[in-house]
C-alpha positions as CSV (number, residue, x, y, z in Angstrom):
1,M,68.5,95.1,-18.5
2,T,66.7,98.4,-18.2
3,E,67.9,98.8,-14.6
4,D,71.5,98.6,-15.9
5,K,70.8,101.4,-18.4
6,L,69.2,103.5,-15.6
7,A,72.1,103.0,-13.1
8,P,74.4,105.8,-14.6
9,F,71.5,108.3,-14.2
10,L,70.9,107.5,-10.5
11,G,72.0,109.9,-7.8
12,T,71.7,113.6,-6.9
13,W,72.3,116.3,-9.5
14,I,72.9,120.0,-8.7
15,L,72.0,122.7,-11.2
16,D,74.9,124.7,-12.7
17,A,72.8,127.9,-13.3
18,D,75.6,129.7,-15.2
19,E,75.8,126.9,-17.8
20,S,72.0,126.7,-18.2
21,E,70.0,128.6,-20.9
22,F,66.3,129.4,-20.6
23,E,64.1,130.6,-23.5
24,Q,61.0,130.6,-21.2
25,G,61.1,132.1,-17.7
26,D,64.1,132.9,-15.6
27,P,66.7,130.2,-14.6
28,P,66.2,129.2,-11.0
29,K,68.6,130.4,-8.3
30,S,69.3,126.8,-7.4
31,A,67.9,123.3,-8.1
32,T,68.6,119.7,-7.4
33,L,67.4,116.6,-9.2
34,R,67.4,113.2,-7.6
35,I,66.9,110.1,-9.7
36,E,66.3,106.8,-7.8
37,D,65.5,103.3,-8.8
38,N,62.6,101.6,-7.1
39,F,62.5,98.0,-8.4
40,G,62.9,99.2,-12.0
41,M,60.7,102.2,-11.6
42,A,62.5,105.5,-12.0
43,I,61.6,108.1,-9.4
44,F,62.5,111.8,-10.2
45,T,62.5,114.3,-7.4
46,M,63.1,118.0,-8.2
47,N,63.6,120.8,-5.7
48,Q,64.0,124.3,-7.0
49,V,64.4,127.8,-5.7
50,A,63.1,130.3,-8.3
51,A,64.7,133.6,-9.1
52,D,62.1,135.3,-6.9
53,G,62.8,132.9,-4.0
54,E,59.8,130.7,-4.4
55,V,60.5,127.0,-3.6
56,T,59.1,124.3,-5.7
57,N,59.2,120.5,-5.0
58,D,57.9,118.1,-7.5
59,S,58.3,114.4,-8.3
60,F,57.1,111.8,-10.7
61,E,57.8,108.1,-11.4
62,A,57.7,106.1,-14.6
63,M,59.0,102.8,-15.9
64,P,61.8,103.3,-18.4
65,D,60.8,101.8,-21.8
66,G,57.5,100.8,-20.2
67,P,53.9,101.7,-21.1
68,E,52.5,105.2,-21.1
69,V,51.3,106.1,-17.6
70,K,47.9,107.8,-17.4
71,L,47.9,110.8,-15.1
72,G,44.7,111.9,-13.4
73,K,45.7,114.7,-11.0
74,S,47.0,117.3,-13.4
75,G,44.8,119.2,-15.8
76,L,47.7,120.1,-18.0
77,V,48.8,116.7,-19.1
78,D,47.0,113.3,-19.0
79,A,49.8,110.9,-19.8
80,M,53.5,110.4,-19.4
81,R,56.1,108.1,-20.9
82,L,59.8,107.5,-20.2
83,V,62.1,106.0,-22.9
84,F,65.8,105.5,-23.4
85,N,67.2,107.0,-26.6
86,G,70.5,105.1,-26.7
87,D,72.5,104.4,-23.6
88,R,73.1,108.0,-22.5
89,T,69.8,109.8,-23.1
90,L,66.6,109.3,-21.0
91,V,63.6,111.1,-22.4
92,S,60.3,111.8,-20.7
93,E,57.2,113.0,-22.7
94,A,54.2,114.6,-21.1
95,R,51.2,114.2,-23.3
96,R,47.7,115.6,-23.6
97,G,45.1,114.0,-25.9
98,G,47.8,112.0,-27.5
99,L,50.0,115.0,-28.3
100,T,53.4,115.6,-26.7
101,I,53.3,119.0,-25.1
102,M,56.4,118.8,-23.0
103,K,59.5,116.7,-23.6
104,A,62.6,116.5,-21.4
105,E,65.7,114.9,-22.8
106,R,68.3,114.0,-20.1
107,E,71.7,113.4,-21.7
108,L,74.5,112.0,-19.7
109,S,78.1,113.1,-20.5
110,E,80.7,110.5,-21.5
111,D,82.3,110.7,-18.0
112,G,78.9,110.4,-16.2
113,R,79.5,113.7,-14.2
114,T,77.2,116.0,-16.1
115,L,73.5,115.7,-16.9
116,T,72.1,118.1,-19.5
117,V,68.3,118.4,-19.5
118,T,66.8,119.9,-22.5
119,Q,63.1,120.7,-21.8
120,T,60.9,121.6,-24.8
121,V,57.4,123.0,-24.2
122,H,55.0,123.1,-27.1
123,L,52.3,125.7,-26.7
124,V,49.5,124.7,-29.1
125,D,49.1,127.3,-31.9
126,V,51.7,129.6,-30.2
127,A,55.3,128.5,-30.2
128,S,57.8,126.1,-28.7
129,F,60.3,127.0,-26.0
130,E,63.5,125.3,-25.0
131,N,65.1,125.4,-21.6
132,V,68.5,123.7,-21.2
133,S,69.5,122.9,-17.6
134,V,73.0,121.7,-16.9
135,Y,73.4,119.5,-13.7
136,R,76.6,118.3,-12.1
137,R,76.7,115.1,-10.2
138,A,76.8,115.7,-6.4
139,Q,79.8,114.3,-4.6
């Protein structure tokens, strides 16, 4: 059941930098997001070229609508969860000490060709920042 909900999100997505809006930091020159299904586990792989040319590769995996995953390697966050919010929105929350400090909502367009990722970062006692990245499905 969960795999069927995940299926429309699977594939390679390419950042449309002109359509994206960043409150924190500069939009990257280019970025790709790959979402794969590994026996019900969602694997996210992000590759990005920053405005200054620095290349970043990152990945994480989580079970959609599964239990919170404890993270040990990062000092910034200690847990992650991935949940569906309806059929067209997949939300990940990075948590520290039980508080959500970063949330990414991935909303799929009606036609399944555009993925809008709204990432909200909560800086404790400072402010919240929202970056909206628009991705187009790779052909």
